[in-house]
C-alpha positions as CSV (number, residue, x, y, z in Angstrom):
1,X,16.2,74.0,-11.4
2,X,15.0,70.8,-12.7
3,X,17.6,68.1,-13.8
4,X,16.7,65.8,-16.7
5,X,17.1,62.2,-15.6
6,X,19.8,59.6,-16.9
7,X,17.4,57.5,-18.4
8,X,15.1,60.5,-20.2
9,X,18.6,61.9,-21.4
10,X,19.3,58.6,-23.0
11,X,16.1,58.4,-24.7
12,X,16.7,62.1,-26.0
13,X,20.1,61.1,-27.3
14,X,19.0,58.1,-28.8
15,X,16.2,59.6,-30.4
16,X,18.7,62.5,-31.8
17,X,21.2,59.7,-33.1
18,X,18.3,58.0,-34.9
19,X,16.8,61.2,-36.6
20,X,20.6,61.9,-37.6
21,X,21.0,58.5,-39.1
22,X,17.8,58.6,-41.4
23,X,19.1,61.7,-43.0
24,X,20.9,61.1,-46.7
25,X,22.0,63.6,-49.1
26,X,19.7,65.6,-51.0
27,X,19.7,63.4,-53.7
28,X,19.2,60.2,-52.0
29,X,15.8,58.6,-49.9
30,X,15.3,58.5,-46.4
31,X,17.0,55.4,-44.8
32,X,14.2,53.7,-42.7
33,X,14.9,53.6,-39.0
34,X,13.9,49.5,-38.6
35,X,17.7,49.6,-40.7
36,X,19.1,50.0,-37.2
37,X,19.5,47.2,-35.1
38,X,21.1,48.2,-32.0
39,X,22.1,51.6,-30.5
40,X,25.5,51.1,-27.9
41,X,26.5,54.8,-26.7
42,X,26.8,57.3,-29.5
43,X,27.0,54.2,-32.0
44,X,25.0,51.9,-33.6
45,X,24.6,48.7,-35.4
46,X,22.9,48.2,-38.6
47,X,20.6,45.5,-39.8
48,X,23.1,45.2,-42.8
49,X,26.5,45.2,-40.7
50,X,24.7,42.4,-38.6
51,X,23.8,40.3,-41.3
52,X,27.2,40.7,-43.0
53,X,28.7,39.4,-39.9
54,X,26.9,36.7,-39.8
55,X,27.2,35.7,-43.2
56,X,31.0,36.4,-42.7
57,X,30.9,33.7,-39.2
58,X,28.6,31.1,-41.1
59,X,31.3,31.0,-43.4
60,X,34.1,30.4,-41.2
61,X,31.9,27.7,-39.1
62,X,31.4,25.8,-42.8
63,X,35.3,26.0,-43.5
64,X,35.6,24.3,-40.3
65,X,33.6,21.4,-41.3
66,X,30.8,22.6,-39.0
67,X,27.0,23.5,-39.5
68,X,24.3,26.1,-38.2
69,X,20.9,24.7,-37.4
70,X,19.9,27.5,-35.2
71,X,20.2,30.8,-37.4
72,X,18.6,32.8,-34.9
73,X,21.2,31.5,-32.3
74,X,24.1,32.4,-34.4
75,X,22.3,35.8,-34.9
76,X,22.1,36.9,-31.4
77,X,25.8,35.2,-30.6
78,X,27.3,37.7,-33.4
79,X,25.1,40.6,-32.4
80,X,26.4,40.0,-28.6
81,X,30.0,39.7,-30.1
82,X,29.6,43.2,-32.0
83,X,28.3,45.1,-29.3
84,X,31.2,43.8,-27.2
85,X,34.0,45.3,-30.0
86,X,31.6,48.3,-30.1
87,X,32.0,49.0,-26.7
88,X,36.1,48.5,-26.5
89,X,36.6,50.1,-29.7
90,X,34.8,53.1,-28.2
91,X,36.8,52.7,-25.1
92,X,40.2,52.3,-27.1
93,X,39.5,55.5,-29.2
94,X,38.7,57.6,-25.9
95,X,42.3,56.4,-24.8
96,X,44.1,57.1,-28.1
97,X,44.9,53.5,-29.1
98,X,45.9,53.2,-32.4
99,X,47.1,50.7,-34.8
100,X,49.6,52.1,-37.6
101,X,49.8,50.2,-41.4
102,X,53.4,49.1,-40.5
103,X,51.8,47.3,-37.3
104,X,48.8,45.7,-38.9
105,X,50.9,44.7,-42.6
106,X,53.5,43.2,-39.9
107,X,50.6,41.2,-38.2
108,X,49.0,40.2,-41.9
109,X,52.2,39.1,-43.1
110,X,52.9,36.9,-40.1
111,X,49.4,35.4,-40.4
112,X,50.4,34.4,-44.1
113,X,53.3,32.9,-42.9
114,X,51.7,31.1,-40.4
115,X,49.6,29.3,-42.7
116,X,52.3,28.5,-45.3
117,X,51.1,31.2,-47.7
118,X,52.7,34.4,-49.4
119,X,50.5,37.9,-49.2
120,X,49.3,37.2,-52.7
121,X,48.1,33.7,-51.6
122,X,46.4,34.9,-48.9
123,X,44.7,37.4,-50.7
124,X,43.7,35.0,-52.9
125,X,42.3,32.6,-50.5
126,X,40.4,35.2,-48.8
127,X,38.6,36.4,-52.3
128,X,37.6,32.5,-53.2
129,X,36.3,32.8,-49.2
130,X,34.2,35.8,-50.6
131,X,35.9,38.0,-48.2
132,X,36.9,41.6,-49.2
133,X,40.8,42.3,-48.3
134,X,40.0,46.1,-47.6
135,X,37.3,44.5,-45.1
136,X,39.7,42.2,-43.7
137,X,42.4,44.6,-42.8
138,X,39.6,46.9,-41.2
139,X,38.6,43.6,-39.1
140,X,42.0,42.5,-38.3
141,X,43.1,46.2,-37.3
142,X,40.2,46.4,-34.7
143,X,41.0,42.8,-33.5
144,X,44.6,44.4,-32.7
145,X,43.0,47.6,-31.0
146,X,41.1,45.4,-28.9
147,X,44.1,43.1,-28.0
148,X,45.9,46.3,-27.0
149,X,42.8,47.8,-24.9
150,X,42.8,44.4,-23.1
151,X,46.4,44.5,-22.4
152,X,46.2,47.7,-21.1
153,X,43.4,47.4,-18.9
154,X,43.7,43.9,-17.7
155,X,46.8,41.9,-18.6
156,X,49.3,44.6,-17.7
157,X,47.5,44.8,-14.1
158,X,47.9,41.1,-13.2
159,X,50.4,40.2,-11.1
160,X,52.2,37.0,-10.2
161,X,54.3,36.3,-6.6
162,X,57.1,33.7,-6.0
163,X,54.7,31.8,-3.4
164,X,52.1,31.5,-6.2
165,X,54.8,30.1,-8.1
166,X,56.0,27.8,-5.7
167,X,52.6,26.8,-4.4
168,X,51.8,26.0,-8.3
169,X,55.0,24.0,-9.3
170,X,54.7,22.0,-5.9
171,X,50.8,21.2,-6.8
172,X,51.7,20.3,-10.3
173,X,54.7,18.2,-9.4
174,X,52.0,15.7,-6.9
175,X,49.4,15.8,-9.6
176,X,52.1,14.8,-12.5
177,X,50.0,16.9,-14.6
178,X,52.8,19.4,-15.7
179,X,53.4,18.1,-19.3
180,X,49.8,16.9,-20.3
181,X,48.2,19.1,-23.1
182,X,44.3,19.0,-23.1
183,X,42.0,20.1,-26.5
184,X,38.9,21.3,-24.8
185,X,35.5,22.3,-26.1
186,X,33.8,24.7,-23.9
187,X,30.2,26.5,-23.1
188,X,29.9,29.1,-20.2
189,X,26.1,30.0,-19.2
190,X,27.0,33.0,-17.3
191,X,25.4,34.3,-14.2
192,X,24.8,38.1,-13.8
193,X,26.8,40.3,-11.8
194,X,25.9,40.2,-8.4
195,X,23.7,37.3,-9.2
196,X,20.7,36.4,-6.9
197,X,20.1,32.7,-5.9
198,X,17.0,32.8,-8.2
199,X,19.5,33.7,-11.0
200,X,22.0,31.3,-10.2
201,X,19.2,28.6,-10.1
202,X,18.1,29.6,-13.7
203,X,21.5,29.6,-15.1
204,X,21.8,26.3,-13.4
205,X,18.9,24.6,-14.8
206,X,19.6,26.3,-18.2
207,X,23.0,24.3,-17.9
208,X,21.7,21.0,-17.2
209,X,19.6,21.1,-19.7
210,X,22.1,21.7,-22.4
211,X,24.0,19.0,-21.1
212,X,21.2,16.6,-21.1
213,X,20.5,17.6,-24.8
214,X,24.4,17.5,-25.5
215,X,24.5,13.6,-24.1
216,X,21.1,13.1,-26.1
217,X,22.6,13.5,-29.5
218,X,23.1,17.3,-29.9
219,X,26.2,18.7,-31.7
220,X,28.5,20.3,-28.9
221,X,29.7,23.0,-31.3
222,X,26.3,23.8,-32.5
223,X,25.0,24.2,-28.8
224,X,27.9,26.6,-28.1
225,X,27.2,28.8,-30.9
226,X,23.7,29.0,-29.5
227,X,23.9,29.0,-26.0
228,X,27.6,29.8,-24.7
229,X,28.6,33.1,-23.0
230,X,32.3,32.1,-23.4
231,X,34.4,34.2,-25.6
232,X,35.1,31.4,-28.0
233,X,31.3,30.4,-28.6
234,X,31.4,31.4,-32.2
235,X,34.0,29.1,-32.7
236,X,31.8,26.2,-31.5
237,X,33.4,26.8,-28.1
238,X,37.4,25.4,-29.1
239,X,39.5,26.4,-26.5
240,X,42.3,24.9,-28.6
241,X,45.3,22.9,-26.8
242,X,46.3,23.9,-23.6
243,X,48.6,22.3,-21.2
244,X,47.1,21.3,-18.1
245,X,49.0,23.7,-15.9
246,X,47.2,26.8,-18.0
247,X,43.6,25.7,-17.1
248,X,41.5,26.6,-13.8
249,X,41.5,23.9,-11.5
250,X,37.7,23.4,-11.6
251,X,38.1,22.4,-15.4
252,X,40.6,19.8,-14.5
253,X,38.8,18.4,-11.9
254,X,36.0,18.3,-14.3
255,X,37.5,16.7,-16.8
256,X,39.3,14.0,-14.4
257,X,38.3,10.5,-15.6
258,X,36.9,11.5,-18.7
259,X,37.6,9.7,-22.0
260,X,38.3,11.3,-25.2
261,X,35.0,12.8,-26.7
262,X,33.1,12.7,-23.3
263,X,31.2,15.5,-21.7
264,X,31.7,16.7,-18.3
265,X,28.3,17.7,-15.9
266,X,27.9,21.3,-15.4
267,X,30.1,23.2,-13.0
268,X,29.8,26.3,-11.3
269,X,32.2,29.2,-11.0
270,X,32.4,33.1,-10.4
271,X,31.4,33.5,-13.9
272,X,28.7,30.8,-14.2
273,X,28.2,27.3,-15.1
274,X,31.0,25.3,-17.4
275,X,30.3,22.1,-19.5
276,X,33.6,20.9,-21.0
277,X,34.2,18.3,-23.9
278,X,37.5,16.5,-24.0
279,X,38.1,16.1,-27.5
280,X,42.0,15.0,-26.7
281,X,44.5,14.9,-24.4
282,X,48.4,14.3,-24.8
283,X,51.9,13.7,-23.0
284,X,54.9,14.7,-24.1
285,X,58.5,16.3,-23.0
286,X,58.8,19.6,-25.1
287,X,61.4,21.8,-26.6
288,X,61.5,25.4,-25.8
289,X,62.6,28.5,-27.8
290,X,65.3,31.0,-26.0
291,X,65.7,34.3,-27.6
292,X,68.8,36.4,-27.3
293,X,67.9,39.8,-28.6
294,X,68.8,43.5,-27.6
295,X,67.1,46.6,-27.6
296,X,67.6,50.4,-26.8
297,X,65.2,52.1,-24.5
298,X,64.1,55.9,-24.6
299,X,61.8,56.7,-21.6
300,X,59.0,59.2,-21.5
301,X,59.0,62.1,-18.7
302,X,57.7,65.9,-18.4
303,X,60.5,67.1,-21.2
304,X,60.0,63.9,-23.5
305,X,56.6,62.9,-25.1
306,X,55.8,59.8,-26.7
307,X,56.2,61.4,-30.2
308,X,59.9,62.7,-29.1
309,X,60.9,59.5,-28.0
310,X,59.2,57.3,-30.7
311,X,61.2,60.1,-33.2
312,X,64.3,59.2,-31.8
313,X,64.4,55.6,-32.4
314,X,63.2,56.3,-35.9
315,X,66.5,57.9,-36.3
316,X,68.2,55.9,-34.5
317,X,67.0,52.8,-36.8
318,X,67.7,54.6,-40.1
319,X,71.5,55.1,-38.5
320,X,71.5,51.3,-37.8
321,X,70.1,50.6,-41.4
322,X,72.9,52.9,-43.1
323,X,75.8,51.0,-41.4
324,X,76.2,52.4,-37.6
325,X,76.8,49.8,-34.9
326,X,73.8,48.8,-32.6
327,X,75.8,48.2,-29.6
328,X,77.7,51.6,-29.6
329,X,74.2,53.3,-30.2
330,X,72.8,51.6,-27.5
331,X,75.8,52.4,-24.9
332,X,75.6,55.9,-25.7
333,X,71.5,56.5,-26.2
334,X,69.6,53.4,-24.2
335,X,68.3,54.5,-20.8
336,X,68.2,50.7,-19.6
337,X,71.1,50.5,-17.2
338,X,71.3,46.7,-16.9
339,X,71.6,46.1,-20.7
340,X,73.1,49.8,-21.9
341,X,76.9,48.4,-20.9
342,X,76.1,45.6,-23.1
343,X,75.4,47.1,-26.1
344,X,71.7,46.4,-25.1
345,X,72.2,43.1,-24.9
346,X,69.4,40.9,-22.8
347,X,71.0,37.7,-22.8
348,X,69.3,34.4,-23.4
349,X,65.3,34.5,-22.5
350,X,62.8,32.1,-21.9
351,X,59.2,32.4,-22.7
352,X,57.5,34.7,-19.9
353,X,60.4,36.3,-18.7
354,X,59.7,39.5,-20.4
355,X,56.3,41.7,-20.5
356,X,53.6,40.4,-23.0
357,X,54.3,44.1,-25.0
358,X,58.0,43.5,-25.2
359,X,57.7,39.7,-25.8
360,X,55.3,40.0,-28.4
361,X,57.5,41.9,-30.9
362,X,60.4,39.8,-29.8
363,X,58.7,36.7,-31.4
364,X,57.8,38.2,-34.2
365,X,61.0,39.5,-35.8
366,X,63.7,37.3,-38.1
367,X,67.3,36.9,-36.9
368,X,68.8,40.2,-37.3
369,X,65.6,41.8,-37.7
370,X,65.3,45.1,-36.4
371,X,62.0,46.2,-35.3
372,X,59.9,49.3,-35.6
373,X,59.7,51.6,-32.4
374,X,56.8,50.1,-29.8
375,X,55.9,51.1,-26.4
376,X,55.7,48.9,-23.4
377,X,55.0,50.3,-20.0
378,X,58.4,51.2,-19.3
379,X,59.1,53.5,-22.6
380,X,59.8,52.9,-26.2
381,X,62.1,50.2,-27.5
382,X,63.9,49.5,-30.9
383,X,64.9,45.9,-30.9
384,X,66.8,43.5,-33.0
385,X,66.8,39.5,-32.0
386,X,70.4,38.0,-32.6
387,X,70.1,34.2,-32.1
388,X,67.4,31.5,-31.1
389,X,68.0,28.1,-30.1
390,X,65.8,25.1,-28.5
391,X,66.7,23.9,-25.3
392,X,65.1,21.1,-23.0
393,X,63.1,22.2,-20.0
394,X,64.9,23.3,-17.1
395,X,63.7,24.6,-13.4
396,X,64.3,27.9,-14.5
397,X,62.3,27.3,-17.5
398,X,59.4,25.8,-15.3
399,X,59.4,28.8,-13.0
400,X,58.9,31.0,-16.5
401,X,56.1,28.5,-17.7
402,X,54.7,28.7,-14.3
403,X,54.7,32.4,-13.9
404,X,52.8,32.5,-17.6
405,X,50.6,29.8,-17.0
406,X,49.4,31.6,-13.6
407,X,49.5,34.7,-15.6
408,X,47.3,33.7,-18.0
409,X,44.6,31.7,-15.9
410,X,44.2,35.2,-13.8
411,X,44.1,37.2,-16.9
412,X,41.2,34.8,-18.1
413,X,39.2,35.6,-15.1
414,X,39.6,38.9,-15.0
415,X,39.1,39.8,-18.6
416,X,35.5,37.8,-18.4
417,X,34.8,40.2,-15.5
418,X,36.1,43.2,-17.1
419,X,33.9,42.4,-19.9
420,X,31.0,41.7,-18.3
421,X,31.5,45.2,-16.3
422,X,31.9,47.3,-19.4
423,X,28.7,45.6,-21.0
424,X,26.8,46.2,-17.7
425,X,27.7,49.9,-17.8
426,X,27.0,50.5,-21.5
427,X,24.0,52.2,-23.4
428,X,22.5,49.4,-25.3
429,X,19.3,49.9,-26.8
430,X,17.6,47.1,-29.0
431,X,15.7,49.1,-31.8
432,X,14.9,45.3,-33.2
433,X,13.5,44.0,-30.0
434,X,13.5,40.3,-31.5
435,X,17.2,40.6,-31.3
436,X,17.3,41.1,-27.6
437,X,18.5,38.0,-25.6
438,X,16.3,36.0,-23.1
439,X,16.3,36.8,-19.7
């Protein structure tokens, strides 16, 4: 029996997809093949979709007082982002990851509040910027799905040991940089997985050339948009404000001695070569918000499905809304032995004490607000926030912050490697070869 090669099979599949996409209804003209920009596994990105996203990011860059001098560079950066998102959305669909309307509405409401807007004001602002609200909701849903996928595939698998925390605190105490906050801009010139010495040298030379151009007066953000492989490239490489203990050591070493506005020489890591600009830095003592919440936990097992667990919590939420006592129901139904005897009360918690899926929901709730049923690695939860308070930093809090900082650092690195891996494993065909990135 003659077996078709994988390459030949992919070619046949690609051709079949292209033919299908050109078929319109009997009353419509054929769609020309050149409207397809890229094929990604069993999906495509059309030129119209690409141009719409390019226009969207161009508007975002303009709104942040930036400008785009290299449209081809921006187009390729946006396309790479779209390809990466498509691959992740395909994986999420295979895993059954979905975002319901309630969760999406909660996220959009939170976004509006964060920007001191009502939902109506947010709609009006988007309209003024030429962004359709329905498209905005679709994009926001996709972003939430991708976040959940990354959480499941990367973040939930990262662990932090007590020894790492001790070493971290000891190191930061010696360096006296625990409370320093840096605002950095970042360019990553990535090296391929299993890079050869020639690959590494090519990336080094490209990074050196970009560094020299920036020193000579090129705008850092524009260079990031055109050349960076970092996840923040389309934001001009802006990493935002980060504590020193949340940054990789090579970043801290690179910016040591820099003044505001200075740019570091390229530094090498496992991911490639990094160029950093110190936008600003500051030191301050920080007050931290502690939260007291309670929850009801329903675990799944061979006899209790996800739908069963969620349905039970939906019913319990309605009973609480109708006047029944949360603590009594937690004592009766919760499967968290540590908190059920306290009416589900989890006590006061500092940032980083709970798993990310739990903490995200907790931080989004108002005082006395009941959550929708949600899932973590332990099961399904119904949560209510009871109190919040501001406290000074303590040794316990420092340990929690250290755990979070180490976790964030590990997640950043693992996420970069995972994204590169799934990108390399995906079938990507550039129908429009002018969009293909330089080798």
